[in-house]
Chimera marker file (.cmm) of the C-alpha trace (Angstrom):
<marker_set name="trace">
<marker id="1" x="107.597" y="134.581" z="120.102" r="1" g="1" b="0" radius="0.5"/>
<marker id="2" x="111.254" y="135.102" z="119.343" r="1" g="1" b="0" radius="0.5"/>
<marker id="3" x="112.872" y="132.631" z="122.347" r="1" g="1" b="0" radius="0.5"/>
<marker id="4" x="110.052" y="129.907" z="121.551" r="1" g="1" b="0" radius="0.5"/>
<marker id="5" x="109.632" y="127.569" z="118.626" r="1" g="1" b="0" radius="0.5"/>
<marker id="6" x="107.904" y="128.328" z="115.540" r="1" g="1" b="0" radius="0.5"/>
<marker id="7" x="106.878" y="124.950" z="114.950" r="1" g="1" b="0" radius="0.5"/>
<marker id="8" x="103.811" y="124.412" z="116.929" r="1" g="1" b="0" radius="0.5"/>
<marker id="9" x="104.668" y="120.206" z="117.899" r="1" g="1" b="0" radius="0.5"/>
<marker id="10" x="107.814" y="121.695" z="119.204" r="1" g="1" b="0" radius="0.5"/>
<marker id="11" x="106.238" y="124.878" z="121.036" r="1" g="1" b="0" radius="0.5"/>
<marker id="12" x="103.673" y="122.197" z="122.206" r="1" g="1" b="0" radius="0.5"/>
<marker id="13" x="106.683" y="120.176" z="124.126" r="1" g="1" b="0" radius="0.5"/>
<marker id="14" x="108.375" y="123.759" z="125.579" r="1" g="1" b="0" radius="0.5"/>
<marker id="15" x="104.817" y="124.972" z="126.314" r="1" g="1" b="0" radius="0.5"/>
<marker id="16" x="103.735" y="122.372" z="128.933" r="1" g="1" b="0" radius="0.5"/>
<marker id="17" x="107.456" y="121.559" z="130.222" r="1" g="1" b="0" radius="0.5"/>
<marker id="18" x="107.293" y="125.101" z="131.165" r="1" g="1" b="0" radius="0.5"/>
<marker id="19" x="103.629" y="125.194" z="132.143" r="1" g="1" b="0" radius="0.5"/>
<marker id="20" x="104.481" y="121.702" z="134.496" r="1" g="1" b="0" radius="0.5"/>
<marker id="21" x="107.733" y="122.472" z="135.594" r="1" g="1" b="0" radius="0.5"/>
<marker id="22" x="107.930" y="126.708" z="136.390" r="1" g="1" b="0" radius="0.5"/>
<marker id="23" x="104.450" y="128.576" z="135.790" r="1" g="1" b="0" radius="0.5"/>
<marker id="24" x="101.055" y="127.959" z="137.942" r="1" g="1" b="0" radius="0.5"/>
<marker id="25" x="99.373" y="129.483" z="134.610" r="1" g="1" b="0" radius="0.5"/>
<marker id="26" x="99.632" y="130.541" z="131.104" r="1" g="1" b="0" radius="0.5"/>
<marker id="27" x="99.231" y="133.911" z="131.871" r="1" g="1" b="0" radius="0.5"/>
<marker id="28" x="102.281" y="133.019" z="134.416" r="1" g="1" b="0" radius="0.5"/>
<marker id="29" x="104.144" y="132.139" z="131.513" r="1" g="1" b="0" radius="0.5"/>
<marker id="30" x="103.182" y="134.790" z="129.492" r="1" g="1" b="0" radius="0.5"/>
<marker id="31" x="103.954" y="137.322" z="131.068" r="1" g="1" b="0" radius="0.5"/>
<marker id="32" x="107.705" y="136.218" z="131.772" r="1" g="1" b="0" radius="0.5"/>
<marker id="33" x="108.024" y="135.293" z="128.907" r="1" g="1" b="0" radius="0.5"/>
<marker id="34" x="106.850" y="138.358" z="127.425" r="1" g="1" b="0" radius="0.5"/>
<marker id="35" x="104.713" y="136.652" z="124.711" r="1" g="1" b="0" radius="0.5"/>
<marker id="36" x="101.080" y="137.050" z="123.906" r="1" g="1" b="0" radius="0.5"/>
<marker id="37" x="98.526" y="134.643" z="125.274" r="1" g="1" b="0" radius="0.5"/>
<marker id="38" x="97.076" y="134.469" z="122.156" r="1" g="1" b="0" radius="0.5"/>
<marker id="39" x="99.992" y="133.963" z="119.419" r="1" g="1" b="0" radius="0.5"/>
<marker id="40" x="100.524" y="130.677" z="122.167" r="1" g="1" b="0" radius="0.5"/>
<marker id="41" x="96.911" y="129.789" z="122.026" r="1" g="1" b="0" radius="0.5"/>
<marker id="42" x="96.540" y="130.142" z="117.658" r="1" g="1" b="0" radius="0.5"/>
<marker id="43" x="99.487" y="128.220" z="117.416" r="1" g="1" b="0" radius="0.5"/>
<marker id="44" x="98.864" y="125.087" z="119.430" r="1" g="1" b="0" radius="0.5"/>
<marker id="45" x="95.333" y="125.302" z="117.960" r="1" g="1" b="0" radius="0.5"/>
<marker id="46" x="96.546" y="124.860" z="114.563" r="1" g="1" b="0" radius="0.5"/>
<marker id="47" x="97.651" y="121.581" z="115.358" r="1" g="1" b="0" radius="0.5"/>
<marker id="48" x="94.345" y="120.646" z="117.523" r="1" g="1" b="0" radius="0.5"/>
<marker id="49" x="95.585" y="121.513" z="121.613" r="1" g="1" b="0" radius="0.5"/>
<marker id="50" x="94.082" y="123.566" z="123.749" r="1" g="1" b="0" radius="0.5"/>
<marker id="51" x="94.481" y="124.965" z="127.077" r="1" g="1" b="0" radius="0.5"/>
<marker id="52" x="92.918" y="123.118" z="129.974" r="1" g="1" b="0" radius="0.5"/>
<marker id="53" x="93.212" y="125.935" z="132.605" r="1" g="1" b="0" radius="0.5"/>
<marker id="54" x="92.435" y="122.425" z="135.119" r="1" g="1" b="0" radius="0.5"/>
<marker id="55" x="95.335" y="120.777" z="134.444" r="1" g="1" b="0" radius="0.5"/>
<marker id="56" x="97.248" y="124.031" z="133.526" r="1" g="1" b="0" radius="0.5"/>
<marker id="57" x="98.754" y="121.928" z="130.203" r="1" g="1" b="0" radius="0.5"/>
<marker id="58" x="97.705" y="121.836" z="126.583" r="1" g="1" b="0" radius="0.5"/>
<marker id="59" x="95.726" y="118.840" z="125.759" r="1" g="1" b="0" radius="0.5"/>
<link id1="1" id2="2" r="1" g="1" b="0" radius="0.2"/>
<link id1="2" id2="3" r="1" g="1" b="0" radius="0.2"/>
<link id1="3" id2="4" r="1" g="1" b="0" radius="0.2"/>
<link id1="4" id2="5" r="1" g="1" b="0" radius="0.2"/>
<link id1="5" id2="6" r="1" g="1" b="0" radius="0.2"/>
<link id1="6" id2="7" r="1" g="1" b="0" radius="0.2"/>
<link id1="7" id2="8" r="1" g="1" b="0" radius="0.2"/>
<link id1="8" id2="9" r="1" g="1" b="0" radius="0.2"/>
<link id1="9" id2="10" r="1" g="1" b="0" radius="0.2"/>
<link id1="10" id2="11" r="1" g="1" b="0" radius="0.2"/>
<link id1="11" id2="12" r="1" g="1" b="0" radius="0.2"/>
<link id1="12" id2="13" r="1" g="1" b="0" radius="0.2"/>
<link id1="13" id2="14" r="1" g="1" b="0" radius="0.2"/>
<link id1="14" id2="15" r="1" g="1" b="0" radius="0.2"/>
<link id1="15" id2="16" r="1" g="1" b="0" radius="0.2"/>
<link id1="16" id2="17" r="1" g="1" b="0" radius="0.2"/>
<link id1="17" id2="18" r="1" g="1" b="0" radius="0.2"/>
<link id1="18" id2="19" r="1" g="1" b="0" radius="0.2"/>
<link id1="19" id2="20" r="1" g="1" b="0" radius="0.2"/>
<link id1="20" id2="21" r="1" g="1" b="0" radius="0.2"/>
<link id1="21" id2="22" r="1" g="1" b="0" radius="0.2"/>
<link id1="22" id2="23" r="1" g="1" b="0" radius="0.2"/>
<link id1="23" id2="24" r="1" g="1" b="0" radius="0.2"/>
<link id1="24" id2="25" r="1" g="1" b="0" radius="0.2"/>
<link id1="25" id2="26" r="1" g="1" b="0" radius="0.2"/>
<link id1="26" id2="27" r="1" g="1" b="0" radius="0.2"/>
<link id1="27" id2="28" r="1" g="1" b="0" radius="0.2"/>
<link id1="28" id2="29" r="1" g="1" b="0" radius="0.2"/>
<link id1="29" id2="30" r="1" g="1" b="0" radius="0.2"/>
<link id1="30" id2="31" r="1" g="1" b="0" radius="0.2"/>
<link id1="31" id2="32" r="1" g="1" b="0" radius="0.2"/>
<link id1="32" id2="33" r="1" g="1" b="0" radius="0.2"/>
<link id1="33" id2="34" r="1" g="1" b="0" radius="0.2"/>
<link id1="34" id2="35" r="1" g="1" b="0" radius="0.2"/>
<link id1="35" id2="36" r="1" g="1" b="0" radius="0.2"/>
<link id1="36" id2="37" r="1" g="1" b="0" radius="0.2"/>
<link id1="37" id2="38" r="1" g="1" b="0" radius="0.2"/>
<link id1="38" id2="39" r="1" g="1" b="0" radius="0.2"/>
<link id1="39" id2="40" r="1" g="1" b="0" radius="0.2"/>
<link id1="40" id2="41" r="1" g="1" b="0" radius="0.2"/>
<link id1="41" id2="42" r="1" g="1" b="0" radius="0.2"/>
<link id1="42" id2="43" r="1" g="1" b="0" radius="0.2"/>
<link id1="43" id2="44" r="1" g="1" b="0" radius="0.2"/>
<link id1="44" id2="45" r="1" g="1" b="0" radius="0.2"/>
<link id1="45" id2="46" r="1" g="1" b="0" radius="0.2"/>
<link id1="46" id2="47" r="1" g="1" b="0" radius="0.2"/>
<link id1="47" id2="48" r="1" g="1" b="0" radius="0.2"/>
<link id1="48" id2="49" r="1" g="1" b="0" radius="0.2"/>
<link id1="49" id2="50" r="1" g="1" b="0" radius="0.2"/>
<link id1="50" id2="51" r="1" g="1" b="0" radius="0.2"/>
<link id1="51" id2="52" r="1" g="1" b="0" radius="0.2"/>
<link id1="52" id2="53" r="1" g="1" b="0" radius="0.2"/>
<link id1="53" id2="54" r="1" g="1" b="0" radius="0.2"/>
<link id1="54" id2="55" r="1" g="1" b="0" radius="0.2"/>
<link id1="55" id2="56" r="1" g="1" b="0" radius="0.2"/>
<link id1="56" id2="57" r="1" g="1" b="0" radius="0.2"/>
<link id1="57" id2="58" r="1" g="1" b="0" radius="0.2"/>
<link id1="58" id2="59" r="1" g="1" b="0" radius="0.2"/>
</marker_set>
């Protein structure tokens, strides 16, 4: 996650923007950014956000 923010609130903003503008799914974002899906999910779960596949956003 060297190229993504470590702070979960900033990470939320960056990831949701990337998902909205560039990626059709969290899997596609993780593959392109070379980051584990569980890493992002865990960081955002720590601030009570979960990935909604239907919306392709963390809510």
